[in-house]
ZADO-1210 file (C-alpha; in nm, 4 decimals, padded with zeros to 6 digits):
<atoms>
<atom x="00.4842" y="-03.0167" z="01.7422" code="MET" pos="1"/>
<atom x="00.6208" y="-02.6624" z="01.7478" code="LYS" pos="2"/>
<atom x="00.8729" y="-02.6205" z="01.4644" code="ILE" pos="3"/>
<atom x="01.1143" y="-02.3392" z="01.3771" code="TYR" pos="4"/>
<atom x="01.2112" y="-02.3141" z="01.0094" code="LEU" pos="5"/>
<atom x="01.5667" y="-02.1827" z="00.9620" code="ALA" pos="6"/>
<atom x="01.6625" y="-02.0668" z="00.6128" code="ALA" pos="7"/>
<atom x="01.8059" y="-01.7769" z="00.4156" code="ARG" pos="8"/>
<atom x="01.5801" y="-01.4713" z="00.4379" code="TYR" pos="9"/>
<atom x="01.5448" y="-01.4714" z="00.0580" code="GLN" pos="10"/>
<atom x="01.3623" y="-01.8053" z="00.0913" code="ARG" pos="11"/>
<atom x="01.0906" y="-01.6476" z="00.3086" code="LYS" pos="12"/>
<atom x="00.8069" y="-01.7241" z="00.0644" code="ASP" pos="13"/>
<atom x="00.9217" y="-02.0843" z="00.0256" code="GLU" pos="14"/>
<atom x="00.9352" y="-02.1214" z="00.4048" code="MET" pos="15"/>
<atom x="00.5844" y="-01.9770" z="00.4370" code="ALA" pos="16"/>
<atom x="00.4664" y="-02.2446" z="00.1915" code="ALA" pos="17"/>
<atom x="00.6420" y="-02.5181" z="00.3940" code="TRP" pos="18"/>
<atom x="00.4915" y="-02.3698" z="00.7089" code="GLY" pos="19"/>
<atom x="00.1439" y="-02.3941" z="00.5607" code="ASN" pos="20"/>
<atom x="00.2010" y="-02.7597" z="00.4682" code="VAL" pos="21"/>
<atom x="00.3243" y="-02.8409" z="00.8186" code="LEU" pos="22"/>
<atom x="00.0274" y="-02.6581" z="00.9727" code="LYS" pos="23"/>
<atom x="-00.2089" y="-02.8810" z="00.7732" code="ARG" pos="24"/>
<atom x="-00.0492" y="-03.1757" z="00.9534" code="PHE" pos="25"/>
<atom x="-00.1194" y="-03.0165" z="01.2915" code="GLY" pos="26"/>
<atom x="00.2178" y="-02.8543" z="01.3608" code="HIS" pos="27"/>
<atom x="00.2701" y="-02.5019" z="01.4917" code="GLU" pos="28"/>
<atom x="00.5315" y="-02.2860" z="01.3190" code="ILE" pos="29"/>
<atom x="00.7247" y="-02.0587" z="01.5545" code="THR" pos="30"/>
<atom x="00.9210" y="-01.8818" z="01.2761" code="SER" pos="31"/>
<atom x="00.7444" y="-01.5466" z="01.2774" code="THR" pos="32"/>
<atom x="00.9967" y="-01.4087" z="01.0243" code="TRP" pos="33"/>
<atom x="00.8391" y="-01.6082" z="00.7423" code="ILE" pos="34"/>
<atom x="00.5094" y="-01.4228" z="00.7833" code="TYR" pos="35"/>
<atom x="00.6577" y="-01.0708" z="00.7987" code="GLY" pos="36"/>
<atom x="00.6545" y="-00.8254" z="01.0839" code="GLY" pos="37"/>
<atom x="01.0279" y="-00.7518" z="01.1046" code="GLU" pos="38"/>
<atom x="01.0059" y="-00.4363" z="00.8966" code="GLU" pos="39"/>
<atom x="01.1485" y="-00.1350" z="01.0781" code="GLY" pos="40"/>
<atom x="01.3298" y="-00.3423" z="01.3411" code="LEU" pos="41"/>
<atom x="01.7037" y="-00.3186" z="01.3938" code="THR" pos="42"/>
<atom x="01.9289" y="-00.6198" z="01.3336" code="ARG" pos="43"/>
<atom x="01.9709" y="-00.6799" z="01.7102" code="PRO" pos="44"/>
<atom x="01.5912" y="-00.6664" z="01.7545" code="GLN" pos="45"/>
<atom x="01.5430" y="-00.9130" z="01.4688" code="ILE" pos="46"/>
<atom x="01.8075" y="-01.1446" z="01.6143" code="ALA" pos="47"/>
<atom x="01.6346" y="-01.1415" z="01.9556" code="ARG" pos="48"/>
<atom x="01.2968" y="-01.2078" z="01.7932" code="LEU" pos="49"/>
<atom x="01.4360" y="-01.5006" z="01.5938" code="ASP" pos="50"/>
<atom x="01.6116" y="-01.6552" z="01.8945" code="LEU" pos="51"/>
<atom x="01.2931" y="-01.6203" z="02.1014" code="ASN" pos="52"/>
<atom x="01.1087" y="-01.7999" z="01.8212" code="ASP" pos="53"/>
<atom x="01.3672" y="-02.0816" z="01.8299" code="VAL" pos="54"/>
<atom x="01.3301" y="-02.1090" z="02.2075" code="ALA" pos="55"/>
<atom x="00.9518" y="-02.1543" z="02.1726" code="ARG" pos="56"/>
<atom x="01.0016" y="-02.4495" z="01.9353" code="ALA" pos="57"/>
<atom x="01.0398" y="-02.8210" z="01.9998" code="GLU" pos="58"/>
<atom x="01.2326" y="-02.8797" z="01.6775" code="ALA" pos="59"/>
<atom x="01.4345" y="-02.6844" z="01.4209" code="VAL" pos="60"/>
<atom x="01.4255" y="-02.7617" z="01.0500" code="MET" pos="61"/>
<atom x="01.7359" y="-02.6225" z="00.8809" code="SER" pos="62"/>
<atom x="01.7140" y="-02.5503" z="00.5087" code="PHE" pos="63"/>
<atom x="02.0705" y="-02.5397" z="00.3812" code="THR" pos="64"/>
<atom x="02.2078" y="-02.4305" z="00.0449" code="GLU" pos="65"/>
<atom x="02.3805" y="-02.6406" z="-00.2200" code="THR" pos="66"/>
<atom x="02.7596" y="-02.6574" z="-00.2205" code="ALA" pos="67"/>
<atom x="02.9232" y="-02.3611" z="-00.3889" code="GLY" pos="68"/>
<atom x="02.6328" y="-02.1243" z="-00.3259" code="THR" pos="69"/>
<atom x="02.7042" y="-01.7520" z="-00.3194" code="ALA" pos="70"/>
<atom x="02.5579" y="-01.7237" z="00.0339" code="VAL" pos="71"/>
<atom x="02.7174" y="-02.0005" z="00.2451" code="PRO" pos="72"/>
<atom x="02.6834" y="-01.8156" z="00.5769" code="ARG" pos="73"/>
<atom x="02.3966" y="-01.6552" z="00.7629" code="GLY" pos="74"/>
<atom x="02.1772" y="-01.6373" z="01.0691" code="GLY" pos="75"/>
<atom x="02.0144" y="-01.9684" z="00.9866" code="ARG" pos="76"/>
<atom x="02.3281" y="-02.1430" z="01.1123" code="HIS" pos="77"/>
<atom x="02.3126" y="-01.9522" z="01.4415" code="VAL" pos="78"/>
<atom x="01.9438" y="-02.0398" z="01.4787" code="GLU" pos="79"/>
<atom x="02.0151" y="-02.4078" z="01.4153" code="PHE" pos="80"/>
<atom x="02.3056" y="-02.4053" z="01.6638" code="GLY" pos="81"/>
<atom x="02.0926" y="-02.2304" z="01.9251" code="TYR" pos="82"/>
<atom x="01.8231" y="-02.4946" z="01.8826" code="GLY" pos="83"/>
<atom x="02.0863" y="-02.7665" z="01.9140" code="LEU" pos="84"/>
<atom x="02.2196" y="-02.6039" z="02.2332" code="ALA" pos="85"/>
<atom x="01.8657" y="-02.5972" z="02.3730" code="LEU" pos="86"/>
<atom x="01.8296" y="-02.9695" z="02.3035" code="GLY" pos="87"/>
<atom x="01.5638" y="-02.9328" z="02.0337" code="LEU" pos="88"/>
<atom x="01.4998" y="-03.2076" z="01.7797" code="LYS" pos="89"/>
</atoms>
């Protein structure tokens, strides 16, 4: 299954580790942001890249934060909503 991992950018290393675990079980990770490559891109370019990655997936895994966190908002919510709108698992 093709899976997009949505999380805070600061959790990139953790998501790469989850991605590696999922790959061992035969899944493909479409979240290119967790492996780098966004350096030098503008925010609109990054947003387009991330939404294209969501569109290539069959499912979205959303990694939320605990209640009361200092960063309750973020692109991860948009990515999850986009996947929901596309009918992904």
